[in-house]
mmCIF file of the C-alpha atoms, coordinates in Angstrom:
data_MODEL
# 
_entry.id   MODEL 
# 
loop_
_atom_site.group_PDB 
_atom_site.id 
_atom_site.type_symbol 
_atom_site.label_atom_id 
_atom_site.label_alt_id 
_atom_site.label_comp_id 
_atom_site.label_asym_id 
_atom_site.label_entity_id 
_atom_site.label_seq_id 
_atom_site.pdbx_PDB_ins_code 
_atom_site.Cartn_x 
_atom_site.Cartn_y 
_atom_site.Cartn_z 
_atom_site.occupancy 
_atom_site.B_iso_or_equiv 
_atom_site.pdbx_formal_charge 
_atom_site.auth_seq_id 
_atom_site.auth_comp_id 
_atom_site.auth_asym_id 
_atom_site.auth_atom_id 
_atom_site.pdbx_PDB_model_num 
ATOM 1   C CA . MET A 1 1   ? 164.867 53.916  55.399 1.00 0.00 ? 1   MET A CA 1 
ATOM 2   C CA . GLY A 1 2   ? 162.641 52.658  52.549 1.00 0.00 ? 2   GLY A CA 1 
ATOM 3   C CA . GLU A 1 3   ? 159.460 54.727  52.690 1.00 0.00 ? 3   GLU A CA 1 
ATOM 4   C CA . THR A 1 4   ? 156.629 54.107  50.079 1.00 0.00 ? 4   THR A CA 1 
ATOM 5   C CA . LYS A 1 5   ? 154.322 56.761  49.154 1.00 0.00 ? 5   LYS A CA 1 
ATOM 6   C CA . SER A 1 6   ? 151.021 55.698  49.544 1.00 0.00 ? 6   SER A CA 1 
ATOM 7   C CA . GLU A 1 7   ? 148.038 57.308  47.749 1.00 0.00 ? 7   GLU A CA 1 
ATOM 8   C CA . PRO A 1 8   ? 147.013 60.454  50.215 1.00 0.00 ? 8   PRO A CA 1 
ATOM 9   C CA . PRO A 1 9   ? 143.265 59.956  51.273 1.00 0.00 ? 9   PRO A CA 1 
ATOM 10  C CA . GLU A 1 10  ? 140.561 61.537  49.131 1.00 0.00 ? 10  GLU A CA 1 
ATOM 11  C CA . ILE A 1 11  ? 138.863 64.652  50.689 1.00 0.00 ? 11  ILE A CA 1 
ATOM 12  C CA . LYS A 1 12  ? 135.457 65.419  50.416 1.00 0.00 ? 12  LYS A CA 1 
ATOM 13  C CA . VAL A 1 13  ? 134.274 68.846  50.036 1.00 0.00 ? 13  VAL A CA 1 
ATOM 14  C CA . ASP A 1 14  ? 130.765 70.353  51.194 1.00 0.00 ? 14  ASP A CA 1 
ATOM 15  C CA . ASP A 1 15  ? 130.374 73.923  49.540 1.00 0.00 ? 15  ASP A CA 1 
ATOM 16  C CA . ARG A 1 16  ? 127.828 75.333  51.980 1.00 0.00 ? 16  ARG A CA 1 
ATOM 17  C CA . ARG A 1 17  ? 128.343 79.019  50.474 1.00 0.00 ? 17  ARG A CA 1 
ATOM 18  C CA . LYS A 1 18  ? 125.410 80.968  49.994 1.00 0.00 ? 18  LYS A CA 1 
ATOM 19  C CA . PHE A 1 19  ? 126.566 83.852  48.012 1.00 0.00 ? 19  PHE A CA 1 
ATOM 20  C CA . THR A 1 20  ? 128.779 83.545  45.348 1.00 0.00 ? 20  THR A CA 1 
ATOM 21  C CA . ALA A 1 21  ? 132.644 85.765  45.226 1.00 0.00 ? 21  ALA A CA 1 
ATOM 22  C CA . ASP A 1 22  ? 130.539 88.743  44.159 1.00 0.00 ? 22  ASP A CA 1 
ATOM 23  C CA . GLY A 1 23  ? 128.011 88.494  46.752 1.00 0.00 ? 23  GLY A CA 1 
ATOM 24  C CA . ASP A 1 24  ? 125.045 87.567  44.688 1.00 0.00 ? 24  ASP A CA 1 
ATOM 25  C CA . PRO A 1 25  ? 122.630 84.771  46.127 1.00 0.00 ? 25  PRO A CA 1 
ATOM 26  C CA . LEU A 1 26  ? 123.691 81.066  44.865 1.00 0.00 ? 26  LEU A CA 1 
ATOM 27  C CA . ASP A 1 27  ? 120.623 79.388  43.530 1.00 0.00 ? 27  ASP A CA 1 
ATOM 28  C CA . ARG A 1 28  ? 121.046 75.584  44.949 1.00 0.00 ? 28  ARG A CA 1 
ATOM 29  C CA . ALA A 1 29  ? 118.416 73.706  46.878 1.00 0.00 ? 29  ALA A CA 1 
ATOM 30  C CA . ALA A 1 30  ? 120.702 71.620  48.577 1.00 0.00 ? 30  ALA A CA 1 
ATOM 31  C CA . PRO A 1 31  ? 124.628 71.767  49.204 1.00 0.00 ? 31  PRO A CA 1 
ATOM 32  C CA . VAL A 1 32  ? 126.407 70.347  46.399 1.00 0.00 ? 32  VAL A CA 1 
ATOM 33  C CA . ALA A 1 33  ? 129.543 68.128  47.194 1.00 0.00 ? 33  ALA A CA 1 
ATOM 34  C CA . GLU A 1 34  ? 132.919 68.332  45.473 1.00 0.00 ? 34  GLU A CA 1 
ATOM 35  C CA . THR A 1 35  ? 135.529 66.180  45.478 1.00 0.00 ? 35  THR A CA 1 
ATOM 36  C CA . ALA A 1 36  ? 138.974 68.252  46.076 1.00 0.00 ? 36  ALA A CA 1 
ATOM 37  C CA . THR A 1 37  ? 142.191 66.755  44.574 1.00 0.00 ? 37  THR A CA 1 
ATOM 38  C CA . PRO A 1 38  ? 144.572 64.843  46.797 1.00 0.00 ? 38  PRO A CA 1 
ATOM 39  C CA . ALA A 1 39  ? 146.021 66.848  49.537 1.00 0.00 ? 39  ALA A CA 1 
ATOM 40  C CA . PRO A 1 40  ? 150.392 66.877  48.632 1.00 0.00 ? 40  PRO A CA 1 
ATOM 41  C CA . HIS A 1 41  ? 152.578 65.357  50.333 1.00 0.00 ? 41  HIS A CA 1 
ATOM 42  C CA . LEU A 1 42  ? 154.662 68.062  52.699 1.00 0.00 ? 42  LEU A CA 1 
ATOM 43  C CA . GLU A 1 43  ? 157.717 67.433  51.055 1.00 0.00 ? 43  GLU A CA 1 
ATOM 44  C CA . ASP A 1 44  ? 156.116 68.012  47.733 1.00 0.00 ? 44  ASP A CA 1 
ATOM 45  C CA . ARG A 1 45  ? 154.469 71.261  48.687 1.00 0.00 ? 45  ARG A CA 1 
ATOM 46  C CA . VAL A 1 46  ? 155.661 74.883  47.349 1.00 0.00 ? 46  VAL A CA 1 
ATOM 47  C CA . ASP A 1 47  ? 154.945 77.913  48.574 1.00 0.00 ? 47  ASP A CA 1 
ATOM 48  C CA . GLU A 1 48  ? 153.657 80.269  46.071 1.00 0.00 ? 48  GLU A CA 1 
ATOM 49  C CA . PRO A 1 49  ? 153.050 83.928  46.608 1.00 0.00 ? 49  PRO A CA 1 
ATOM 50  C CA . VAL A 1 50  ? 149.330 85.204  48.132 1.00 0.00 ? 50  VAL A CA 1 
ATOM 51  C CA . ALA A 1 51  ? 147.335 86.698  45.255 1.00 0.00 ? 51  ALA A CA 1 
ATOM 52  C CA . SER A 1 52  ? 146.716 90.239  45.847 1.00 0.00 ? 52  SER A CA 1 
ATOM 53  C CA . THR A 1 53  ? 143.345 91.769  46.231 1.00 0.00 ? 53  THR A CA 1 
ATOM 54  C CA . PRO A 1 54  ? 142.343 95.189  45.299 1.00 0.00 ? 54  PRO A CA 1 
ATOM 55  C CA . GLY A 1 55  ? 143.683 97.759  48.265 1.00 0.00 ? 55  GLY A CA 1 
ATOM 56  C CA . SER A 1 56  ? 145.643 94.965  49.349 1.00 0.00 ? 56  SER A CA 1 
ATOM 57  C CA . ALA A 1 57  ? 149.618 94.908  49.435 1.00 0.00 ? 57  ALA A CA 1 
ATOM 58  C CA . PRO A 1 58  ? 151.103 94.330  45.959 1.00 0.00 ? 58  PRO A CA 1 
ATOM 59  C CA . GLU A 1 59  ? 152.182 90.640  45.009 1.00 0.00 ? 59  GLU A CA 1 
ATOM 60  C CA . VAL A 1 60  ? 155.640 89.649  46.320 1.00 0.00 ? 60  VAL A CA 1 
ATOM 61  C CA . ALA A 1 61  ? 157.852 87.242  44.591 1.00 0.00 ? 61  ALA A CA 1 
ATOM 62  C CA . SER A 1 62  ? 158.331 83.664  46.451 1.00 0.00 ? 62  SER A CA 1 
ATOM 63  C CA . ALA A 1 63  ? 160.765 83.147  49.236 1.00 0.00 ? 63  ALA A CA 1 
ATOM 64  C CA . GLU A 1 64  ? 163.130 80.551  46.979 1.00 0.00 ? 64  GLU A CA 1 
ATOM 65  C CA . GLU A 1 65  ? 164.419 83.705  45.174 1.00 0.00 ? 65  GLU A CA 1 
ATOM 66  C CA . PRO A 1 66  ? 167.320 84.989  46.948 1.00 0.00 ? 66  PRO A CA 1 
ATOM 67  C CA . GLY A 1 67  ? 166.964 88.444  47.980 1.00 0.00 ? 67  GLY A CA 1 
ATOM 68  C CA . GLN A 1 68  ? 163.271 88.491  47.634 1.00 0.00 ? 68  GLN A CA 1 
ATOM 69  C CA . SER A 1 69  ? 160.697 89.549  50.318 1.00 0.00 ? 69  SER A CA 1 
ATOM 70  C CA . LEU A 1 70  ? 158.653 86.870  52.027 1.00 0.00 ? 70  LEU A CA 1 
ATOM 71  C CA . PRO A 1 71  ? 154.889 87.792  51.766 1.00 0.00 ? 71  PRO A CA 1 
ATOM 72  C CA . VAL A 1 72  ? 153.736 86.493  54.694 1.00 0.00 ? 72  VAL A CA 1 
ATOM 73  C CA . PHE A 1 73  ? 156.246 88.904  56.828 1.00 0.00 ? 73  PHE A CA 1 
ATOM 74  C CA . LEU A 1 74  ? 154.896 91.795  55.094 1.00 0.00 ? 74  LEU A CA 1 
ATOM 75  C CA . GLU A 1 75  ? 151.589 91.001  55.708 1.00 0.00 ? 75  GLU A CA 1 
ATOM 76  C CA . LEU A 1 76  ? 152.351 90.354  59.298 1.00 0.00 ? 76  LEU A CA 1 
ATOM 77  C CA . VAL A 1 77  ? 154.058 94.025  59.524 1.00 0.00 ? 77  VAL A CA 1 
ATOM 78  C CA . THR A 1 78  ? 151.147 95.727  57.380 1.00 0.00 ? 78  THR A CA 1 
ATOM 79  C CA . MET A 1 79  ? 148.538 93.816  59.882 1.00 0.00 ? 79  MET A CA 1 
ATOM 80  C CA . LEU A 1 80  ? 150.411 95.370  63.129 1.00 0.00 ? 80  LEU A CA 1 
ATOM 81  C CA . ALA A 1 81  ? 150.787 98.620  61.463 1.00 0.00 ? 81  ALA A CA 1 
ATOM 82  C CA . GLY A 1 82  ? 147.155 99.143  60.514 1.00 0.00 ? 82  GLY A CA 1 
ATOM 83  C CA . GLN A 1 83  ? 146.184 97.915  64.149 1.00 0.00 ? 83  GLN A CA 1 
ATOM 84  C CA . ALA A 1 84  ? 148.505 100.442 65.534 1.00 0.00 ? 84  ALA A CA 1 
ATOM 85  C CA . GLU A 1 85  ? 147.186 103.197 63.419 1.00 0.00 ? 85  GLU A CA 1 
ATOM 86  C CA . LEU A 1 86  ? 143.343 102.428 64.186 1.00 0.00 ? 86  LEU A CA 1 
ATOM 87  C CA . LEU A 1 87  ? 144.269 102.368 67.693 1.00 0.00 ? 87  LEU A CA 1 
ATOM 88  C CA . LEU A 1 88  ? 145.576 105.670 67.742 1.00 0.00 ? 88  LEU A CA 1 
ATOM 89  C CA . VAL A 1 89  ? 143.407 107.274 65.469 1.00 0.00 ? 89  VAL A CA 1 
ATOM 90  C CA . GLY A 1 90  ? 140.290 105.170 66.923 1.00 0.00 ? 90  GLY A CA 1 
ATOM 91  C CA . ALA A 1 91  ? 137.068 104.215 64.386 1.00 0.00 ? 91  ALA A CA 1 
ATOM 92  C CA . GLU A 1 92  ? 133.403 105.317 64.753 1.00 0.00 ? 92  GLU A CA 1 
ATOM 93  C CA . ASP A 1 93  ? 132.418 103.284 67.260 1.00 0.00 ? 93  ASP A CA 1 
ATOM 94  C CA . LEU A 1 94  ? 136.365 102.625 68.989 1.00 0.00 ? 94  LEU A CA 1 
ATOM 95  C CA . PRO A 1 95  ? 138.176 105.612 70.813 1.00 0.00 ? 95  PRO A CA 1 
ATOM 96  C CA . ALA A 1 96  ? 141.466 106.248 70.544 1.00 0.00 ? 96  ALA A CA 1 
ATOM 97  C CA . GLN A 1 97  ? 143.559 103.780 72.949 1.00 0.00 ? 97  GLN A CA 1 
ATOM 98  C CA . PRO A 1 98  ? 147.139 105.152 72.655 1.00 0.00 ? 98  PRO A CA 1 
ATOM 99  C CA . ALA A 1 99  ? 148.669 102.489 75.204 1.00 0.00 ? 99  ALA A CA 1 
ATOM 100 C CA . GLU A 1 100 ? 147.348 99.692  73.088 1.00 0.00 ? 100 GLU A CA 1 
ATOM 101 C CA . ALA A 1 101 ? 148.717 101.418 70.154 1.00 0.00 ? 101 ALA A CA 1 
ATOM 102 C CA . GLN A 1 102 ? 152.074 101.720 71.805 1.00 0.00 ? 102 GLN A CA 1 
ATOM 103 C CA . ARG A 1 103 ? 151.896 97.790  72.437 1.00 0.00 ? 103 ARG A CA 1 
ATOM 104 C CA . MET A 1 104 ? 151.428 96.874  68.700 1.00 0.00 ? 104 MET A CA 1 
ATOM 105 C CA . ILE A 1 105 ? 154.370 99.601  67.838 1.00 0.00 ? 105 ILE A CA 1 
ATOM 106 C CA . ASN A 1 106 ? 156.414 98.052  70.251 1.00 0.00 ? 106 ASN A CA 1 
ATOM 107 C CA . TYR A 1 107 ? 155.692 94.483  68.987 1.00 0.00 ? 107 TYR A CA 1 
ATOM 108 C CA . LEU A 1 108 ? 156.907 95.655  65.795 1.00 0.00 ? 108 LEU A CA 1 
ATOM 109 C CA . GLY A 1 109 ? 160.285 96.988  67.488 1.00 0.00 ? 109 GLY A CA 1 
ATOM 110 C CA . VAL A 1 110 ? 160.685 93.502  69.180 1.00 0.00 ? 110 VAL A CA 1 
ATOM 111 C CA . LEU A 1 111 ? 159.954 92.004  65.596 1.00 0.00 ? 111 LEU A CA 1 
ATOM 112 C CA . GLU A 1 112 ? 162.538 94.195  63.950 1.00 0.00 ? 112 GLU A CA 1 
ATOM 113 C CA . GLU A 1 113 ? 165.646 93.427  66.595 1.00 0.00 ? 113 GLU A CA 1 
ATOM 114 C CA . LYS A 1 114 ? 164.616 89.825  66.623 1.00 0.00 ? 114 LYS A CA 1 
ATOM 115 C CA . THR A 1 115 ? 165.024 89.754  62.894 1.00 0.00 ? 115 THR A CA 1 
ATOM 116 C CA . ALA A 1 116 ? 167.842 91.915  62.188 1.00 0.00 ? 116 ALA A CA 1 
ATOM 117 C CA . GLY A 1 117 ? 170.205 90.425  59.545 1.00 0.00 ? 117 GLY A CA 1 
ATOM 118 C CA . ASN A 1 118 ? 167.574 87.703  58.658 1.00 0.00 ? 118 ASN A CA 1 
ATOM 119 C CA . LEU A 1 119 ? 165.759 89.962  56.698 1.00 0.00 ? 119 LEU A CA 1 
ATOM 120 C CA . SER A 1 120 ? 165.959 91.000  53.057 1.00 0.00 ? 120 SER A CA 1 
ATOM 121 C CA . ALA A 1 121 ? 166.813 94.524  52.646 1.00 0.00 ? 121 ALA A CA 1 
ATOM 122 C CA . ALA A 1 122 ? 163.507 95.169  51.023 1.00 0.00 ? 122 ALA A CA 1 
ATOM 123 C CA . GLU A 1 123 ? 161.783 93.739  54.109 1.00 0.00 ? 123 GLU A CA 1 
ATOM 124 C CA . ALA A 1 124 ? 164.064 95.711  56.642 1.00 0.00 ? 124 ALA A CA 1 
ATOM 125 C CA . THR A 1 125 ? 163.565 98.857  54.665 1.00 0.00 ? 125 THR A CA 1 
ATOM 126 C CA . VAL A 1 126 ? 159.922 98.360  54.907 1.00 0.00 ? 126 VAL A CA 1 
ATOM 127 C CA . LEU A 1 127 ? 160.028 97.422  58.676 1.00 0.00 ? 127 LEU A CA 1 
ATOM 128 C CA . SER A 1 128 ? 162.129 100.198 59.772 1.00 0.00 ? 128 SER A CA 1 
ATOM 129 C CA . ASN A 1 129 ? 159.745 102.815 57.514 1.00 0.00 ? 129 ASN A CA 1 
ATOM 130 C CA . VAL A 1 130 ? 156.719 101.960 59.178 1.00 0.00 ? 130 VAL A CA 1 
ATOM 131 C CA . LEU A 1 131 ? 158.295 101.784 62.588 1.00 0.00 ? 131 LEU A CA 1 
ATOM 132 C CA . TYR A 1 132 ? 159.284 105.309 62.247 1.00 0.00 ? 132 TYR A CA 1 
ATOM 133 C CA . GLU A 1 133 ? 156.280 106.238 60.605 1.00 0.00 ? 133 GLU A CA 1 
ATOM 134 C CA . LEU A 1 134 ? 154.116 104.890 63.594 1.00 0.00 ? 134 LEU A CA 1 
ATOM 135 C CA . ARG A 1 135 ? 156.390 106.366 66.180 1.00 0.00 ? 135 ARG A CA 1 
ATOM 136 C CA . MET A 1 136 ? 156.244 109.938 64.712 1.00 0.00 ? 136 MET A CA 1 
ATOM 137 C CA . PHE A 1 137 ? 152.317 109.672 64.476 1.00 0.00 ? 137 PHE A CA 1 
ATOM 138 C CA . PHE A 1 138 ? 152.047 108.280 68.193 1.00 0.00 ? 138 PHE A CA 1 
ATOM 139 C CA . LEU A 1 139 ? 154.056 111.397 69.393 1.00 0.00 ? 139 LEU A CA 1 
ATOM 140 C CA . LYS A 1 140 ? 152.022 113.572 67.373 1.00 0.00 ? 140 LYS A CA 1 
ATOM 141 C CA . ARG A 1 141 ? 148.844 111.988 68.884 1.00 0.00 ? 141 ARG A CA 1 
ATOM 142 C CA . LYS A 1 142 ? 150.170 112.079 72.380 1.00 0.00 ? 142 LYS A CA 1 
# 
């Protein structure tokens, strides 16, 4: 099948942010229009690791390297574990909700079961350790 690559459409971006990345107000009278580079074709796209910010999980190598962890998977585990912990201890305006915390812990358990054999050693270890810690914390808080 002779597919010809045509030029991707040009994308116009209107920057309407009112603050810089540091939180300082921008001194603009009107939004500035920027022209972005054309979007790459899906087959040309390469997934890269997500840059870490202060307080976030450490940067992990890309998925192309055998035996390396996938950043999105670790972010998912971290997100669910954080939700479970928050629901276990509560917050300023949020009372502790152990039943909802148990649901989050169960989600992680299902994730562990369904991904068994398909995770790198690091991913499996992280998921197993997070589940163990959350389950023990849940039992102490119950």
